[in-house]
N, C-alpha and C positions, 0 to 999 in steps of 0.2 A: 441607582447609584450613578453619580455624574461622571463624565469622562474627564480625565486629567488634561489640563491645557498642555502638559508636557509630553503626552503620548504622541508617538510619531504617526504621521499620516501615511497609510499604506497605499502604495501605488499598485493597483490591480487592473491596469489597462489590458484589454484583450484585443484580438484582431477586429477590424471593422466588420468582417463577415459575421463573426460570432456575436458581436455586440448588437447587430441589427437583425439577427435571425429571429423570426417570429415563431413562437411555440404553436403546437397544434391546437386549433380552435375546437376540434372535436374532443380532444383529451380534456380541455378546460371544461367543456360542457359535461363530459362524463364525470368529472370531479364534483360538479354541482349536483348531479343526479345521485352519485354515491353518498354524498353528505346527507341528502334527504332519506335515502334508503337506510343509512346507518341509524337514523333517528326513528326507524320503524315505519316510515311511510311506504305505502304500496305504490310503486311507480312502474308504469309500463315503459321500460327502457328500450326504445327503438332507435337508438343512436349509433350503435356499434356495428361496423362491417365485419362481424365475426359470428360464430355459431356457438350456441349452447351445446356442449358435447353430450349432455344427457338427452337432448332432443335430436341432435344431428351428430352421432358418433362417426368417427372415421371408419372406413371399411374394416371389417374384422380380419380379412385376409392381410391387409396392410399392417394392422396392429400386431398380428401374430408373427409376421416377417420381421418387424422391428424388434420384438422380444427375442426372436431366434438369433438375430444379428448380434444383439448384446450378449446373449448366452454364448455365442461363438467368439466373443472378445474382439469384436470389430470396433475398437475404441481409439485407434491411433489416427494420425493425420490422414485425411484423404488427399488425393492429387489436387493441385491448384485449380484445375478445370473440371473436377468431378471424376468419380470412378468410371473407368471405361465401360463397365457393365451398364451403368445408368445412362451414360451418353448414348450407348448403342440402343438401349430400350426407348429412350426419348426419340431417337431417330426413327425407330420402328413405329412408335406411337403417332408421330407426326405424319408418317406415310400412310398408315392404315386408317387413321381417324380424320385427317384433313387433306390428304393427298399432297402434302408438302415434302419436298425432297431436300433434306439437310443431313450431311454425314456427321459422325460423332465429333469430328474436329471443328465443326461449325456450331457446336453446342457448348454452352458454359453453364455449369451448375453452381448454385449459391444458396445461402441460407434464406430462402424465400425470394420474393420479387424485388423487395426494396433495395438490397445491395446492387442488384443488377441494373435497376433504373439509375441509381447513383453512378454506377460505373459507366453507363452510356453517356451521361452528362459529362463526366470527367474525361472520357475518351474523346468526345467530339467538340466540346465547348472550350474555347479560349476566353480569357477575360474580355468582357465587353461583346462577345458574340451574342447574337440574339436568338432566343427560343420563342417560337410561335406556338400557342396552344389555345384551345377554347376554354371558356369558363361558363358554367361550373365544371371543374374537373379536379381530380385528386392530386394535390401536392406538387404540381408542376412549378408553381411559384416558389416553393421552398427548394426544390432541386436546382432551379435556375439560380437562386441566391447562393446555394452551397457551391455551385460551380463558378460563381462570380460572373455570370452572364447577365444579359439584359432580357427582361421578359416583354413580349408583345402578346397581349391576350385579346381574344375576340369573344364578346359576350353573345351567347347563343339565345335562342328564343323558344318558347313553348310551341310555337307554330311548327317548328321542325323537331319537336320532341327533345330539344336541347342538344341535338347532334349538329356539329359544324358542317357547313356547306363549302364547296369550292369557291363559290362567289363571295362568301364572307371572309375567307382566308386569302384570296388572291391579292388584295391590295398590299399585303405584307410579306408575300412569299419571297420577293427579291432581296429582302433585308435579312432573312432568317438563315441560320445554320442548321437548326433542328426544328422539325414539326412534330409535336408530341400529341398523339391522339389515342383514344381508348374505345374499344367496343367489345362486349357490352360496356356501357359507360358507368363508371362510378363518379357521380352519385345518382344517376337518373334511372338506371335499369333499362335504358333504351339502346337501340342498336343502329348501325349504319345499314342503309339499303345497299344493294349491289350497285345500283346506279350512282348513289351518293358517294360511296367510297371510290368507285372507279374514276369519277370526275376529279377527286382529290389526287389520286395516284397519277393520272395523266397530267395534271397540273405540275406535280413534282418533277416528272420526267421532262416536261417541256422546259421548266426552269433550269434543270441540270444540263440540257442541251445548250442553253444560252451561256451557262457558266464555262463550259468546255473544260480543258485540262488545267487552266491557270488558277482557278479559284476553288476553294473548298466547296464540295457539293452540298446540296440540301439533303439532309438525312431525314428519314421517317422513323420515329419511335412508335411502335404499334403494341400497345398493352392489351392483351387479350386474356387476362388471367381468369375472366369469368366465362370464357367462350363455350364451355360445355353446358352452361346453365341457360338454355334458351327454352321458351315455352310456346305452345300453340303452333302457329304457322311461322314463327320467327326462325330464321336460319342464319347462323353466323357466317360472315363473309370476311375475307382477309386480303391484304394488298397483293401478295405475290400470285395468288390464284387468279385474281382479276387482271393483273398487269404483270406478267412474268419479268419484264425488263426492270421492274422496280426492285428486284431481288438484290441488286448491287448496292442499294441505298437503304434497305429496310432492316431494322433490328426489332425482333419480336420479344415480348416479355410474357412468360407463361409459368406454369407450375401446378402443384397439387393443392395449394392453399384453399382455393375456392371450389375446385372441381370435386374434391373429396372431403370437404369440410375439415381440412388438415392444416389450419392456419398456424397452429403451434408446432407442427412437425418440421417446418422450415425447410422445405425443398422446392426450389424454384429453378427455372432455366431460361436462358436467353439464347436466341439463335439468329444468325445473320451472316454478313460478309466475313470471310475468314480473318482478314486483317483487323477489323473492328473487334471481333470476338477475342482475338489474341491479345490485343491491347487492353481490353476489359479484364481479361484473365490476369494480366500483369498487375493491374491496379488492385484487383481484389486479393491477389496473393500477398500483397503488402499489408492489406487490412485484415486478412484472415477471416473473411466473411463466408466461410465454407458451411455447407450443410453438414451436419454430423455424419460420419462415415456409416454408422449403423443404419440411419434413416435412408441414406443413399442406396445402400445395398438392398434394403427392404423395398424401396420404391422401384428399383430396377426389376425386382422379381414381380411385384404387383402389376406394373405396367404391361407385363407380358401375359397377364391372366385376363384375357378378353371376356370370358364369360362372367367372371366376378365383377369386372368393371361395368359391363352392360347391366347386370342385375342391380348393382349399387346405384348407378345413375338413374335407372328407371324409377326406383323407389324414392331416392333423394329428390329428384326433380319434381316428382308428384307432390311431395310434402312441401317443398318451397312454393310451388305453384298454387297449392291450396291456400296458403297463407297470403300470398300476394293477391290472389283473386278475392279472398274474404275482405281484405283491407280496401281493395279497389271498390268492391260492391258497397261496402259500408260508406265510403266517401261519396260515391255517386248517389246513394240513397239520401244522405244529408243534403247534397247539392239540390236534388229534386224536391226536397222539403223546404227549400228556400234559404238555406244557410250559405254564407259566402265562402264555400270551400269547393275544391275540385281535385281531380287526379288524372294522370295520364295512364292509359291502359298498360299493364305490365307486359314486358317483352322478354326480359332476361335478368340475370344476376339475382341478387337478394333484396333489391331496392324497388320502392314505389315512389314516384314523384307525386307529391301532394301539394295543394295550395290552400293556405289559410289567409284570405284577403280580409283581414280584420283590423287593419290600421285605421284609426279614426273612431272605432267603437269605444263605448264606455262600459266599465264593469258595474256590477250591482252596487258597488260602493262609490260609484261616480268617478273612478279613476280612468283617465284617458289612455288608451293603447296608442301611443303616439308613434312608435317605431316597430319594426319587425322584432327587435330584441324584446320589446314589451309583450308582443304577441307570444313569442317563444316562452317567456317567463310565465305568462298567464296559462298557457297550455300545460306547463309543468306544474305550476302551483295549484291550479283549480281542476283541470282535467286529468292531472297526474300522468300525462303523456310526455315523453321526452323524444324529440326529433331534432334533426340538424338542419338549420337554415342554409340555403344555397350560398349565402355570404361566406360561410366557412369553407367553401370550395372556390372562392375567388369572385363570385358574382357580386353585383352591386348590393350595398347594405339595405337598399329599399326593396329588394326582391322579396316577394311573398311566397316563394316556392321553397319546399323542404324535401330532404331525403328521409324516407322512412325505411328502416331495415327490419327484415323479418327473421334474421338469423337466430334470434333468441325468443321469438314470439311463441307463446303457447296457444295452440289453435282453439282450445276450449275457453280461453279467456277473451277472445276477440269480441264476442257479442257484448260482454259486460263492459269492455273498453269503450265501445261505441255508445252505450247507454250513458256512461260517464261523460264522454265527449259531447254528446248532444245536450246534456244538462248544462255543461260549461258554456256551450255556445248560446244556449237559450237565455243565459243570464246577461248577455251583452245587448246593448241597445245603442 
């Protein structure tokens, strides 16, 4: 039906920020995967930074406490900064597990980590302030845009396992208001060394000495949401433990989402300087991004159950490590057989960094894989494997590196997956 020439033209202009906001590249890829699966295709979906609850359920003690809290009618509004019992429990958890000393008033509870990261940006960034972060990394570009700041990103390298170094960041430090870093890193599953992080912290402290009292300091956002999931000889390190003086400038992001496979339970916490945390609380109180009260009360009780936590993490970490190791060994076997693939040994989180250096290859039908996007599509269409290119995390579009997530991987299916992958690679020339 044609449109009438007399129909009014509707003006639906929106803010410049909203107009230019880029959607999640990962969600877009997930939509393509879902469309194939809806048609009955068997796809090994290794894209999502989440867990299959049937493989990785939340701790039964936590689940029971959530049920009990709802049975006790804990369904009204929680306090804006989180229930006191939970903030006390988090304070104890930080002390006993990491040796970090933060009182309950320096801790802010929210519905997962995302609102807290948003609140950090909104609290610290004025329009046109600059945010410095490495790529690949998760969503710093989007949070910078939402806060109307300017992004400065540093592309990291496989040589350093994609972890940023002080030398790489130093040329831009004097311009920045916020330095956003993450360890264990999403998307790579790699971590800072003690020496590497300490050099960055010392650089931040030196910069703030130069700024004095007249200029906004350089703050450090430290996302450690995966910190409990380290494997082998890898040990998590954090800024304040290494450099106590940086406590005045560091805001941590943490929670139960990844530590206890509780992504949908939505309980996260930030901790840091009192003034910053208070301002973040004010912002989130207007948004209403609280964790549900029942889940907060349940989490408070669970965090004090040390034996249950130890037992859960021992089993959980072993299961994740098995999957990461199986995928790593599979990739290295293919590499040793002469295929143009590679992987970085897993250290932490639920991610493996893998490389498919296939640009320039031709398919059995004679089609050229001219770009990384072509390679990604080929892996999905032919190998039936879905993984996320590092370009979705801000890296250059020509990068041949990918994030492989094991949170939904079925251990018994990994051998068959590599048979399929090898067959797909063998068709290229």
